[in-house]
C-alpha positions as CSV (number, residue, x, y, z in Angstrom):
1,V,0.0,0.0,0.0
2,V,2.8,2.4,0.9
3,A,4.7,1.7,-2.4
4,A,1.5,2.2,-4.4
5,G,0.7,5.4,-2.7
6,L,4.2,6.8,-3.2
7,A,4.1,5.7,-6.9
8,A,0.8,7.4,-7.4
9,L,2.0,10.6,-5.7
10,S,5.1,10.6,-7.8
11,A,3.2,10.1,-11.0
12,V,0.8,12.9,-10.2
13,F,3.5,15.4,-9.4
14,F,5.6,14.3,-12.4
15,A,2.6,14.7,-14.7
16,L,1.8,18.1,-13.2
17,G,5.4,19.2,-13.7
18,M,5.2,18.1,-17.3
19,I,2.0,20.0,-17.9
20,I,3.4,23.1,-16.3
21,G,6.6,22.7,-18.3
22,E,4.8,22.2,-21.6
23,S,2.7,25.3,-21.0
24,L,5.7,27.5,-20.3
25,S,8.3,25.8,-22.5
26,G,8.6,28.5,-25.1
27,P,10.9,31.3,-24.2
28,L,11.0,30.3,-20.6
29,G,12.1,26.7,-21.3
30,S,15.8,27.2,-20.6
31,I,15.1,29.2,-17.5
32,L,12.7,26.6,-16.2
33,M,15.2,23.8,-16.8
34,I,17.9,25.7,-14.9
35,A,15.5,26.5,-12.1
36,A,14.4,22.9,-11.9
37,G,18.0,21.7,-11.9
38,A,18.9,24.1,-9.1
39,L,15.9,22.9,-7.0
40,L,17.0,19.3,-7.5
41,F,20.5,20.2,-6.5
42,V,19.4,22.0,-3.3
43,L,17.1,19.2,-2.3
44,G,19.8,16.6,-2.9
45,L,22.4,18.5,-1.0
46,R,20.1,19.0,1.9
47,S,19.4,15.2,2.0
48,V,23.1,14.4,1.9
49,L,23.8,16.9,4.7
50,D,21.0,15.6,6.8
51,A,22.2,12.0,6.4
52,R,25.8,13.1,7.4
53,R,24.6,14.8,10.6
54,K,23.0,11.7,12.0
55,P,25.4,9.7,14.1
56,E,26.3,6.3,12.8
57,D,25.9,3.6,15.4
58,D,25.3,-0.1,15.5
59,A,21.8,0.3,17.1
60,P,18.9,-0.8,14.9
61,A,17.2,2.1,13.2
62,E,13.9,3.2,14.7
63,P,10.8,3.0,12.4
64,M,9.9,6.3,10.8
65,T,7.0,8.2,12.2
66,S,4.0,9.2,10.0
67,R,5.3,12.7,9.9
68,E,8.7,11.7,8.7
69,V,7.1,9.6,5.9
70,M,4.9,12.5,4.9
71,T,7.9,14.9,4.9
72,K,9.9,12.5,2.7
73,S,6.9,12.0,0.4
74,A,6.6,15.8,0.0
75,V,10.3,16.1,-0.9
76,L,9.9,13.3,-3.4
77,A,6.8,15.1,-4.9
78,V,8.6,18.4,-5.3
79,D,11.6,16.5,-6.8
80,N,9.2,14.8,-9.4
81,L,7.6,18.1,-10.1
82,A,10.9,19.6,-11.0
83,V,12.0,16.6,-13.1
84,G,8.6,16.7,-14.9
85,V,9.2,20.4,-15.9
86,S,12.7,19.5,-17.2
87,F,11.4,16.5,-19.3
88,A,8.5,18.7,-20.7
89,V,11.0,21.3,-21.8
90,L,13.0,18.5,-23.6
91,G,9.8,17.4,-25.3
92,A,9.4,13.9,-23.7
93,P,6.1,12.1,-24.1
94,L,3.8,12.7,-21.1
95,V,2.1,9.3,-20.7
96,M,5.1,7.1,-21.3
97,M,7.3,9.1,-18.9
98,T,4.7,9.3,-16.2
99,G,4.3,5.5,-16.4
100,I,8.1,5.0,-16.2
101,V,8.3,7.3,-13.1
102,A,5.4,5.5,-11.4
103,I,6.9,2.0,-12.0
104,Q,10.4,3.2,-10.9
105,C,9.0,4.7,-7.7
106,F,6.9,1.6,-7.0
107,V,9.8,-0.8,-7.4
108,A,12.2,1.5,-5.4
109,S,9.7,1.8,-2.6
110,L,9.3,-2.0,-2.4
111,L,13.0,-2.5,-2.3
112,G,13.3,0.2,0.4
113,L,10.6,-1.6,2.5
114,L,12.6,-4.9,2.5
């Protein structure tokens, strides 16, 4: 259920990003792609820094709270929105790319739950 929910959320935000990107792709296309790339860079850097701040120990990891899951889902959604904008500017097909993103997110979520 969690994997399917994350896949659906990812697909919706990716498709929304592609729709926004297609509607603004004319003269703003290059600017949008740079802005989306900058957003992805900042989000990725923040995730890396957060991971490095947590002390490494041999204790088993505690399960994530619902709030942590929702926060990570929101970050993933913004990430997929930015990727969707970039793919739209490049002229990628909406339905095929949305399906690929949903399947990739579903499989990655299942692997993460193992």
